C-alpha positions as CSV (number, residue, x, y, z in Angstrom):
1,M,-42.8,201.8,110.8
2,T,-42.7,198.0,110.6
3,L,-39.5,196.2,111.5
4,F,-39.2,192.7,110.0
5,T,-36.8,190.2,111.5
6,D,-36.1,186.5,110.8
7,I,-38.5,186.3,107.9
8,Q,-38.4,182.9,106.2
9,D,-41.4,183.2,103.8
10,A,-39.8,184.6,100.6
11,S,-43.2,184.8,98.9
12,K,-44.4,187.5,101.4
13,N,-44.4,191.0,100.0
14,L,-43.0,193.4,102.6
15,L,-44.6,196.4,100.9
16,P,-48.2,197.3,101.6
17,K,-48.8,198.6,98.0
18,N,-47.2,199.8,94.8
19,G,-44.3,197.4,94.6
20,I,-42.9,194.0,95.6
21,V,-40.1,193.3,98.0
22,N,-39.3,189.8,99.0
23,Y,-36.8,188.9,101.8
24,Y,-35.3,185.4,101.5
25,G,-33.3,185.5,104.7
26,K,-29.9,183.8,104.8
27,I,-29.4,181.8,101.6
28,L,-25.9,180.8,102.5
29,D,-24.6,179.0,105.6
30,H,-22.3,180.9,107.9
31,Q,-19.1,179.3,106.6
32,S,-20.0,180.0,103.0
33,A,-21.0,183.6,103.8
34,D,-17.7,184.1,105.6
35,F,-15.8,182.7,102.6
36,Y,-17.5,185.0,100.1
37,Y,-17.2,188.0,102.4
38,Q,-13.4,187.6,102.6
39,K,-13.0,186.8,98.9
40,L,-15.0,189.9,97.9
41,L,-13.2,192.1,100.4
42,D,-9.8,191.0,99.1
43,E,-10.3,190.6,95.4
44,I,-12.9,193.0,94.1
45,A,-11.5,196.1,92.4
46,W,-12.9,198.5,95.0
47,E,-12.7,202.3,94.5
48,N,-14.2,205.3,96.2
49,D,-17.6,206.2,94.8
50,Q,-18.0,209.6,93.1
51,A,-21.0,211.9,92.5
52,V,-21.4,215.3,90.9
53,I,-23.8,217.3,93.0
54,F,-24.6,220.9,92.0
55,G,-21.6,220.8,89.7
56,K,-19.2,219.7,92.5
57,L,-17.4,216.4,92.5
58,I,-18.0,214.5,95.7
59,V,-15.8,211.5,96.7
60,T,-17.5,209.2,99.3
61,K,-15.8,207.0,101.9
62,R,-18.0,204.2,100.8
63,K,-16.3,202.1,98.0
64,V,-18.0,200.6,95.0
65,A,-17.3,198.3,92.0
66,W,-19.3,197.6,88.9
67,Y,-19.2,194.2,87.1
68,G,-21.2,192.6,84.3
69,E,-21.4,190.1,81.4
70,K,-20.4,192.9,79.0
71,P,-18.6,196.3,79.5
72,F,-21.9,197.9,80.2
73,Q,-22.0,201.7,80.8
74,Y,-24.0,202.7,83.9
75,T,-24.6,206.3,84.8
76,Y,-25.8,207.4,88.2
77,S,-25.2,210.6,90.2
78,N,-23.8,212.1,86.9
79,I,-20.9,209.6,86.9
80,T,-20.6,206.9,84.2
81,K,-18.9,203.5,85.1
82,T,-17.9,200.7,82.7
83,A,-18.4,197.1,83.9
84,L,-15.5,194.8,84.7
85,P,-15.8,191.1,83.7
86,W,-17.4,188.7,86.1
87,T,-15.3,187.1,88.8
88,D,-15.8,183.4,89.5
89,E,-17.4,184.2,92.9
90,L,-19.8,186.8,91.4
91,L,-20.9,184.3,88.7
92,A,-21.5,181.6,91.3
93,L,-23.6,184.0,93.5
94,K,-25.5,185.2,90.5
95,E,-26.4,181.7,89.4
96,K,-27.6,180.8,93.0
97,I,-29.8,183.9,93.2
98,E,-31.2,183.3,89.7
99,K,-32.1,179.7,90.6
100,L,-33.8,180.8,93.8
101,S,-35.7,183.7,92.4
102,G,-36.4,182.7,88.8
103,E,-35.0,186.2,87.8
104,T,-32.0,186.8,85.5
105,F,-29.3,189.5,85.9
106,N,-26.5,190.7,83.7
107,S,-24.6,193.1,86.0
108,C,-23.8,193.8,89.6
109,L,-23.1,197.0,91.5
110,L,-21.1,196.3,94.7
111,N,-20.9,198.6,97.8
112,L,-18.4,198.4,100.6
113,Y,-19.4,200.2,103.8
114,H,-16.4,200.2,106.2
115,N,-18.6,200.8,109.3
116,G,-21.9,202.1,110.5
117,N,-20.9,205.7,109.9
118,E,-21.2,205.0,106.1
119,G,-24.7,204.6,104.7
120,M,-26.9,205.6,101.8
121,A,-29.5,208.4,101.7
122,W,-33.0,208.0,100.5
123,H,-33.1,207.2,96.7
124,S,-34.6,204.9,94.1
125,D,-32.8,203.0,91.4
126,G,-34.6,204.3,88.4
127,E,-31.7,205.1,86.1
128,K,-32.4,204.9,82.4
129,D,-29.7,202.2,81.9
130,L,-31.8,199.8,84.0
131,K,-34.6,197.6,82.8
132,K,-37.8,199.3,83.7
133,D,-39.5,197.5,86.6
134,G,-36.8,194.9,86.5
135,A,-35.8,192.9,89.6
136,I,-32.8,194.1,91.7
137,A,-31.4,191.4,94.0
138,S,-29.5,192.6,97.1
139,L,-27.1,190.2,98.7
140,S,-25.5,191.2,102.0
141,F,-22.3,190.1,103.7
142,G,-20.7,191.2,107.0
143,A,-22.2,193.5,109.5
144,E,-26.0,193.3,109.9
145,R,-27.6,196.6,109.0
146,K,-31.0,198.1,109.0
147,F,-32.6,198.8,105.5
148,A,-35.6,201.0,105.1
149,F,-38.3,201.9,102.4
150,K,-40.4,205.0,102.3
151,H,-43.4,205.6,100.0
152,K,-42.9,208.6,97.8
153,E,-46.4,210.0,98.3
154,D,-47.8,209.0,101.7
155,K,-44.4,208.5,103.4
156,T,-45.3,205.1,104.8
157,T,-42.1,203.4,106.0
158,V,-41.0,199.7,106.2
159,S,-37.7,198.5,107.7
160,L,-35.9,195.2,108.1
161,L,-32.5,193.9,109.2
162,L,-30.3,192.5,106.4
163,E,-28.3,189.6,107.8
164,H,-24.9,188.1,106.8
165,G,-25.5,186.0,103.7
166,S,-29.1,187.2,103.2
167,L,-31.0,188.0,100.0
168,L,-33.6,190.8,99.4
169,I,-35.3,191.3,96.0
170,M,-37.0,194.5,94.9
171,K,-39.2,194.2,91.7
172,G,-42.3,195.5,89.9
173,T,-43.0,199.2,90.5
174,T,-41.0,199.4,93.7
175,Q,-38.5,201.9,92.2
176,T,-41.3,204.1,90.8
177,H,-43.2,204.4,94.1
178,W,-40.7,203.8,96.9
179,L,-37.4,205.2,98.1
180,H,-34.9,203.1,100.0
181,R,-31.9,203.8,102.2
182,L,-29.2,202.3,104.4
183,P,-29.2,204.6,107.5
184,S,-25.9,205.3,109.2
185,T,-25.5,204.1,112.8
186,K,-22.9,204.4,115.5
187,L,-23.7,200.9,116.8
188,V,-21.9,199.1,113.9
189,S,-18.1,199.0,113.8
190,K,-17.5,196.3,111.2
191,P,-17.7,196.4,107.4
192,R,-20.7,195.4,105.3
193,I,-20.5,194.3,101.6
194,N,-23.7,194.6,99.5
195,L,-24.1,193.1,96.0
196,T,-26.9,194.5,93.9
197,F,-27.5,192.3,90.9
198,R,-29.3,194.2,88.1
199,T,-30.3,194.1,84.4
200,I,-28.8,196.7,82.1
201,V,-30.7,197.4,78.9
202,A,-28.0,198.0,76.3
203,S,-28.6,200.9,74.1
């Protein structure tokens, strides 16, 4: 396992093969990151996430929200969500990320983890609603958390710490060949907000 910390070279690919992951580090100063964290915490229409697993409806402690430029339908874990219209803060963050990365996005799935006990199991974002091999930009606020990748075939793992106000971008064939997760931890007691900007392909 490789653990990356304090990476400044956004052009560096964190994956050894079969995909591209770039970590930009903190793209916002601490005051701006604090501002957005509080705004998102207070004003986003958070709701508990749901999943249908083996025919049973599971409600998670983690909360989510789904926003976009149109009322896009997005289906994952056998649950379909309809996007809410952009907030001013989400639009401002989207434009900043697009300018930095050269990518474009039309939607955003937000996650609120109340503490380290809440995480995300190994998965890849390969839903049919998403642009194939499209970039996914992950912007983090709040508690610093470990984030990990695992190759689907040879099980190689790569890990890094996602900082308050930091940006990570996954693109190329990353979702095809790699899983990723946010492991739970008893060492974190504060919330983390994660924005994942995506491109939905309207049917």
